[in-house]
Structure formats: structure tokens, C-alpha cells
C-alpha positions in Angstrom: 20.9 32.7 -6.1 24.0 31.6 -8.5 23.5 27.8 -9.4 26.7 25.9 -10.0 26.2 22.6 -12.1 29.3 20.1 -12.4 29.4 17.8 -15.1 31.6 14.7 -16.0 33.4 14.1 -19.5 30.4 12.1 -20.4 27.9 14.6 -19.9 26.2 13.5 -16.6 26.2 15.2 -13.1 29.5 14.4 -11.3 29.5 12.8 -8.0 29.0 15.2 -4.9 32.1 15.3 -2.6 31.1 14.7 1.0 33.4 15.4 4.2 34.1 12.1 6.2 31.4 12.1 9.1 33.2 9.3 10.8 31.8 5.9 11.9 29.2 4.3 9.7 28.9 0.7 8.7 32.8 0.5 7.1 34.4 1.5 10.5 31.8 -0.8 12.7 32.0 2.3 15.2 29.1 4.3 15.8 29.9 7.9 14.6 27.9 11.1 14.9 26.0 10.5 11.6 25.1 7.1 12.9 22.8 9.1 15.6 20.6 10.0 12.7 20.0 6.8 11.0 16.5 6.1 13.1 15.3 9.7 12.8 11.9 9.8 11.3 11.1 12.9 9.1 7.5 13.8 7.6 8.3 14.5 3.9 5.5 16.2 1.8 5.2 16.8 -1.6 2.6 19.5 -2.6 1.1 19.6 -6.3 -0.9 22.6 -5.7 -3.6 24.2 -3.7 -7.4 25.2 -4.1 -9.9 26.2 -2.0 -13.2 24.2 -2.0 -16.8 24.5 0.0 -17.5 21.7 2.3 -20.5 20.8 0.2 -18.1 20.5 -2.9 -15.8 18.3 -1.0 -18.9 16.0 0.1 -19.5 15.3 -3.7 -16.3 14.5 -4.8 -16.2 10.6 -6.0 -13.2 8.4 -7.8 -13.8 10.5 -11.1 -13.8 13.9 -9.6 -11.2 16.3 -11.1 -9.8 19.1 -8.6 -8.3 22.1 -10.5 -5.3 23.4 -8.6 -3.5 26.7 -8.6 -0.3 25.5 -10.5 -0.1 24.1 -14.2 1.1 21.2 -15.7 4.8 21.0 -15.6 5.1 23.8 -12.8 7.7 22.7 -10.2 6.2 20.9 -7.1 7.3 22.2 -3.4 8.8 19.6 -1.2 8.5 20.0 2.4 10.1 18.4 5.2 8.7 18.3 8.8 6.6 21.2 7.5 9.3 23.3 6.1 9.7 23.9 2.4 13.3 23.1 1.7 13.2 22.3 -2.3 11.2 22.1 -5.6 11.2 19.5 -7.9 9.4 18.1 -11.2 7.3 15.0 -11.1 8.5 12.1 -13.2 7.0 8.6 -14.0 9.9 5.8 -13.1 8.8 2.2 -13.7 5.2 3.1 -13.5 5.4 4.9 -10.4 5.3 8.5 -9.7 8.7 10.0 -8.4 9.9 13.7 -7.5 13.5 14.6 -9.2 14.7 17.7 -6.7 15.7 20.5 -9.1 16.3 23.3 -6.4 17.5 23.3 -2.9 16.1 26.5 -1.3 18.1 28.6 0.8 17.4 28.7 4.4 15.5 31.4 6.2 16.9 32.8 9.1 14.7 33.5 11.8 
């Protein structure tokens, strides 16, 4: 998969040009994209996985450490409605964790 990056003269990322979907707040008329404004999606970020015995799970407490199958700094997987759609990196912004999307995965035909 080839990656294309566009930057501005200041070195930052260039804005992405999107087609006019019609409608929206500026036109006052509901457009096709407006139909999606109240759609609920389940978004899950997976830091890693592990297998544990039930007895080990029952022994977990607030100070427990669970070893995952990924190293610190590895990309995290981003799932929407159970489908892996992207990878990203965990950041801290204003004392909160967030994820910056670094790669959008190609759709799998099936």
C-alpha cells in the first residue's frame, strides 16, 4: 500500500478536500449526509491481548499488572462496530489519553 502525504509550506498537514455532500447546517436543508448525524457507532481501541486463567482474573486488584502481547510504542488497533479499520498511536493530551490515527486500513472484500 503506497502512502501519500501532503504538507503545507509551514510543514504541517494540508487540509483534506471533501466533496460537497449537500445539505448540512449552512444550507438549512437536510442532505444525505444529514441522515447520518444521529447514527451510533461502537468504537474500540485495542492496546493488546493476553490469555489468563479464570483464577488469575479473580485475583486482579487495583495494583495488578497485566502483560499484553504488544510492546510499548506499538500501534494500537482501532475497531468500528467490530471491524478493524485503522491503526494509531496513543498520546496524552491535556492529561487525557487519546489516539492519533496513523493508518487507515484497506477494506477487505468479502
